[in-house]
C-alpha positions in Angstrom: 0.0 0.0 0.0 2.8 2.4 0.8 4.4 1.7 -2.5 1.1 2.3 -4.3 0.7 5.6 -2.5 4.2 6.7 -3.3 3.6 5.9 -6.9 0.5 8.1 -7.0 2.4 10.9 -5.3 5.4 10.7 -7.6 3.5 10.0 -10.8 6.3 7.7 -12.0 3.7 5.1 -13.1 2.6 7.3 -16.0 5.4 6.9 -18.4 5.4 8.2 -22.0 4.8 4.6 -23.3 1.8 4.2 -21.0 0.4 7.6 -22.1 0.6 6.4 -25.7 -0.7 3.0 -24.9 -3.7 4.1 -22.8 -4.6 6.7 -25.4 -4.5 4.2 -28.3 -6.5 1.6 -26.4 -9.2 4.1 -25.4 -9.2 5.7 -28.9 -9.7 2.3 -30.4 -12.5 1.2 -28.0 -14.4 4.4 -28.4 -14.0 4.3 -32.2 -15.4 0.8 -32.3 -18.3 1.7 -30.0 -19.2 4.8 -32.1 -19.0 2.8 -35.3 -21.3 0.1 -33.8 -23.7 2.8 -32.5 -24.0 4.3 -36.0 -24.2 0.9 -37.7 -27.1 -0.2 -35.4 -29.0 3.0 -35.9 -32.2 3.1 -38.0 -31.1 5.9 -40.4 -30.8 9.0 -38.3 -32.4 7.4 -35.2 -30.2 5.4 -32.8 -31.2 2.2 -31.0 -32.6 4.2 -28.0 -35.0 6.1 -30.3 -33.0 9.3 -30.1 -31.6 11.3 -33.0 -27.9 10.5 -33.9 -26.1 13.4 -32.4 -28.9 13.9 -29.9 -28.5 17.6 -28.9 -27.5 18.7 -32.4 -31.2 18.0 -33.3 -32.2 21.1 -31.5 -29.6 23.2 -33.3 -30.7 21.8 -36.7 -34.4 22.3 -35.9 -33.8 25.9 -34.8 -31.9 26.5 -38.0 -34.8 25.1 -40.0 -37.2 27.5 -38.2 -34.8 30.4 -39.0 -34.9 29.4 -42.7 -38.7 29.5 -42.4 -38.7 32.9 -40.9 -39.9 31.5 -37.6 -36.7 31.9 -35.5 -38.5 33.0 -32.4 -40.4 29.7 -32.3 -37.2 27.9 -31.3 -37.7 29.4 -27.8 -41.2 27.9 -27.5 -40.7 24.3 -26.3 -43.8 22.8 -28.1 -43.0 24.5 -31.4 -39.4 23.6 -31.2 -40.3 20.0 -30.5 -42.6 20.0 -33.5 -39.7 21.3 -35.6 -37.4 18.5 -34.3 -40.0 15.9 -35.1 -40.4 17.3 -38.6 -36.7 17.0 -39.2 -36.8 13.2 -38.7 -40.4 12.6 -39.8 -41.2 10.8 -36.6 -41.6 11.3 -32.8 -38.3 12.0 -31.1 -37.4 13.1 -27.6 -37.4 16.9 -27.0 -34.1 18.7 -26.9 -34.6 22.3 -25.9 -33.0 25.3 -27.6 -31.5 27.5 -24.8 -28.9 29.6 -26.7 -28.8 33.4 -27.2 -30.2 34.6 -30.6 -26.8 35.2 -32.2 -26.1 31.4 -32.0 -28.9 31.0 -34.5 -26.3 32.0 -37.1 -24.6 28.6 -36.6 -27.9 26.8 -36.6 -28.9 28.6 -39.8 -25.7 27.5 -41.6 -26.0 23.9 -40.3 -29.6 23.6 -41.5 -28.5 24.6 -45.0 -27.2 21.1 -45.4 -28.9 17.7 -44.9 -28.9 16.7 -41.2 -26.1 14.1 -41.4 -23.9 16.5 -43.4 -24.6 19.4 -41.1 -23.7 17.3 -38.0 -20.5 16.0 -39.7 -19.4 19.4 -40.7 -20.2 20.9 -37.2 -18.2 18.2 -35.4 -15.3 18.1 -37.8 -14.8 21.8 -37.9 -15.1 22.4 -34.2 -12.9 19.3 -33.4 -10.2 20.7 -35.7 -10.3 24.0 -33.9 -10.1 22.2 -30.6 -7.0 20.2 -31.7 -5.2 23.2 -33.1 -5.8 25.2 -30.0 -4.4 22.5 -27.7 -1.4 21.9 -29.9 -0.7 25.6 -29.8 -0.8 25.6 -25.9 1.2 22.4 -25.6 3.5 22.0 -28.7 4.5 18.4 -28.2 4.0 15.5 -30.6 1.9 13.5 -28.1 -0.6 16.3 -27.8 -2.4 15.2 -30.9 -3.0 11.7 -29.7 -3.8 12.5 -26.0 -6.2 15.3 -27.0 -8.0 13.1 -29.5 -8.3 10.2 -27.1 -9.6 12.4 -24.3 -12.9 10.7 -23.3 -14.8 14.0 -23.2 -14.2 14.2 -26.9 -16.4 11.1 -27.4 -19.0 12.3 -25.0 -19.2 15.5 -27.0 -19.4 13.8 -30.3 -22.1 11.5 -29.1 -24.2 14.5 -28.1 -23.3 16.5 -31.2 -22.5 19.3 -28.7 -20.4 22.4 -28.6 -17.6 21.5 -26.2 -15.0 21.7 -28.9 -16.1 25.2 -29.9 -16.2 26.4 -26.2 -12.7 24.9 -25.6 -11.3 26.4 -28.8 -12.6 29.9 -28.1 -11.5 30.0 -24.4 -8.2 28.2 -25.1 -7.5 30.5 -28.1 -8.2 33.6 -26.0 -5.9 32.4 -23.3 -3.1 31.6 -25.8 -3.4 35.0 -27.5 -4.1 37.0 -24.4 -0.7 38.7 -24.1 0.5 38.6 -27.7 -2.8 39.6 -29.5 -5.1 41.0 -26.8 -7.8 42.4 -29.2 -8.1 39.1 -31.0 -8.3 37.3 -27.6 -11.2 39.7 -26.7 -13.0 38.8 -29.9 -12.8 35.1 -29.1 -14.1 35.8 -25.5 -16.9 37.8 -27.0 -17.8 34.9 -29.3 -17.9 32.7 -26.2 -21.0 34.7 -25.1 -23.1 32.0 -27.0 -22.5 30.0 -23.8 -23.1 32.7 -21.2 -22.9 30.4 -18.2 -19.2 29.9 -18.8 -18.5 33.6 -18.9 -19.0 34.3 -15.2 -15.4 34.1 -14.1 -13.7 35.5 -17.2 -14.4 39.2 -16.6 -13.2 38.8 -13.0 -9.9 37.3 -14.2 -9.4 39.9 -17.0 -10.2 42.8 -14.7 -7.9 41.5 -12.0 -5.1 41.1 -14.5 -5.7 44.5 -16.1 -6.3 43.1 -19.6 -8.1 46.2 -20.8 -7.7 45.8 -24.5 -9.1 42.2 -24.3 -12.0 43.5 -22.3 -12.7 46.1 -24.9 -12.5 43.6 -27.7 -14.9 41.3 -25.9 -17.4 44.1 -25.2 -17.3 45.3 -28.8 -17.8 41.7 -30.1 -20.8 41.0 -27.9 -22.3 44.4 -28.9 -21.8 43.5 -32.6 -23.4 40.1 -32.1 -26.4 41.6 -30.4 -26.8 44.3 -33.1 -26.4 41.9 -36.0 -28.9 39.4 -34.6 -31.4 42.1 -33.8 -31.1 43.6 -37.3 -31.5 40.2 -38.8 -34.3 38.8 -36.6 -35.9 41.8 -34.9 -36.3 42.7 -31.3 -38.9 40.1 -30.7 -36.3 37.4 -30.8 -34.8 38.8 -27.6 -38.2 38.8 -25.9 -38.6 35.2 -26.8 -35.1 34.3 -25.5 -35.7 36.1 -22.2 -39.1 34.4 -21.8 -37.6 31.0 -22.4 -35.1 31.3 -19.6 -37.8 30.6 -17.1 -38.4 27.2 -18.7 -34.6 26.6 -18.8 -34.2 27.5 -15.1 -37.2 25.7 -13.6 -37.6 22.6 -15.8 -34.2 21.9 -17.2 -32.0 23.0 -14.2 -34.0 23.0 -10.9 -36.3 20.1 -11.7 -33.4 18.1 -13.1 -35.1 16.9 -16.3 -31.7 16.7 -17.8 -30.6 14.1 -15.2 -28.6 14.9 -12.1 -26.0 12.4 -13.1 -25.2 14.3 -16.3 -24.7 17.7 -14.6 -21.3 18.1 -13.0 -22.0 21.1 -10.7 -22.3 21.4 -6.9 -25.9 22.5 -7.5 -26.7 19.2 -9.1 -24.9 17.3 -6.4 -27.0 18.9 -3.7 -30.2 18.2 -5.6 -29.1 14.6 -6.3 -28.6 14.1 -2.5 -32.1 15.3 -1.8 -31.3 19.0 -1.0 -33.8 21.7 -1.8 -33.5 24.2 -4.6 -32.6 26.9 -2.1 -29.9 24.8 -0.5 -28.5 24.0 -3.9 -28.4 27.6 -5.0 -26.7 28.5 -1.7 -24.0 25.9 -2.2 -23.4 27.1 -5.7 -23.3 30.8 -4.7 -20.8 30.0 -1.9 -18.6 28.2 -4.3 -18.9 30.9 -6.9 -17.9 33.6 -4.5 -14.9 31.6 -3.3 -13.8 31.0 -6.9 -14.2 34.7 -7.8 -12.1 35.8 -4.8 -9.3 33.3 -5.3 -9.3 33.8 -9.1 -9.1 37.6 -8.7 -6.2 37.2 -6.3 -4.4 34.8 -8.6 -4.8 36.9 -11.8 -3.6 40.0 -9.9 -0.5 38.1 -8.7 2.8 37.4 -10.5 2.1 33.6 -10.6 2.9 31.7 -13.8 0.4 32.3 -16.6 -0.1 28.5 -16.9 -1.6 28.5 -13.3 -3.8 31.4 -14.1 -5.1 29.8 -17.3 -5.6 26.4 -15.7 -7.5 28.0 -12.8 -9.7 30.0 -15.1 -10.7 27.0 -17.2 -11.4 25.0 -14.1 -13.3 27.8 -12.3 -15.4 28.4 -15.4 -16.7 24.8 -15.1 -17.2 25.0 -11.4 -18.9 28.4 -11.2 -22.0 27.5 -13.3 -24.9 25.3 -11.9 -25.4 23.9 -15.4 -22.4 22.2 -16.7 -22.8 18.8 -18.5 -20.3 16.0 -18.9 -19.7 17.0 -22.5 -18.7 20.4 -21.3 -15.7 18.7 -19.6 -13.9 19.1 -22.9 -12.9 22.4 -21.4 -10.9 20.5 -18.8 -8.4 19.7 -21.6 -7.2 23.3 -21.2 -6.4 23.0 -17.5 -4.7 19.7 -18.2 -2.6 21.1 -21.0 -1.5 24.2 -19.1 -0.6 22.3 -16.0 1.3 19.7 -18.0 3.2 22.6 -19.8 4.2 24.1 -16.5 5.1 20.7 -15.0 7.2 19.8 -18.0 9.1 23.1 -17.8 9.4 23.4 -14.0 8.7 20.0 -12.5 5.6 18.4 -11.1 4.6 18.5 -7.5 3.2 15.6 -5.4 0.1 14.0 -6.9 -0.1 16.4 -9.8 0.6 13.8 -12.5 -1.9 11.3 -11.0 -4.6 14.0 -10.6 -4.1 15.1 -14.2 -4.5 11.5 -15.3 -7.7 11.3 -13.2 -9.0 14.5 -14.8 -8.3 13.1 -18.2 -10.2 9.9 -17.6 -13.1 11.2 -15.5 -15.4 12.2 -18.4 -15.6 8.6 -19.4 -17.1 7.4 -16.1 -18.5 10.5 -14.3 -22.1 9.9 -15.5 -22.2 6.2 -14.8 -20.7 6.5 -11.4 -23.1 9.3 -10.3 -26.0 7.2 -11.6 -25.1 4.2 -9.6 -23.5 5.6 -6.5 -24.7 9.3 -6.4 -21.0 10.2 -6.1 -20.3 13.4 -8.3 -16.9 12.3 -9.5 -16.7 15.0 -12.1 -17.3 17.7 -9.5 -14.9 16.1 -7.1 -12.1 16.0 -9.6 -12.7 19.6 -10.6 -12.5 20.7 -7.0 -9.3 18.7 -6.4 -7.8 20.2 -9.5 -8.6 23.7 -8.5 -7.2 23.0 -5.0 -3.9 21.6 -6.4 -3.6 24.7 -8.6 -3.9 27.0 -5.6 -1.5 24.8 -3.6 1.1 25.4 -6.3 0.4 29.1 -6.3 0.9 29.3 -2.6 4.1 27.3 -2.7 5.7 29.8 -5.0 3.9 32.9 -6.1 6.8 34.1 -8.3 6.9 31.4 -10.9 7.8 32.8 -14.3 6.6 30.6 -17.1 9.2 29.2 -19.4 8.5 28.3 -23.0 8.3 24.6 -23.7 10.8 23.3 -26.2 9.2 21.5 -29.1 10.4 17.9 -29.4 
């Protein structure tokens, strides 16, 4: 047992050969599973009666409504559901449209193609952006394989979701923050399509004094709002605001999505039988703690890798509505911490925790469903704690570039 514990602490068990081997094994298993899933589907409907790419069905249906001049109907659950059923010509489960109006631009483009082609293009393009971003952050040959085999990738693909885009935008902004601050601001502004992940970003930017990036983000959001209003009218915003009540009460508070899928402390409290008020209290307490520590960290002279990893992790922890496919964003924290560790050495348990963070999207939903243990949330909290521990150990780390090998 002592030897096992020492191995976890040192991380010596995770050799380069094992990293490659584990990645290839998981990549192969997931590829076979996905191929079987598609092969056993009845056209565009899988064996569970759900659309292939599940959540993408709401994007495509909303795009179809936009083509028909009925974009506001996407925010009306019964009308959106009817549009989803029309896409497949049969009854399918309802997947709600909860995005701000400017994301209808993506839906509009996707719906210009047949469903399968729209889904394929969406996933391929966003996955390429995800890979390029991670390779820019961690310029090492193994980045391609490890990033591709990251289990959150397959969860995101299975849901036809936007985890790749979210990761590419946030990761791209962090990578460009000091060298091209205005472009970083544009990327952060585009991230407003997923507003629940933007809670911590302004706090970090303000604490770090990144004024040009803040300006770029504000101008980008203003442009998105103006363009969508000119294209769709002011009523689209009324429909969006009205729909947030359904999103909050039915999707989040009542847990219709499934507590095991949501990786927040809000969901954990509700899964354990806590009231809505208790869940919001726990979420608010965590958010305030994250905001205070993140502001302190971004105002300090700590290594940028620690700041970036903390922001990516805090962005996931701060929102009450974070799904397991959103854990693609965790790749950013892993990449930045790996970059710092490779340049300056790893501390106790860091390698093992990074490995745990890498694998957790594969099993977080299943474990929560069977045991009511929120493994995803627990891993995120541990990762944030270990980042802060490293900051406290030496607040004056200066990041060194990683040599390309």
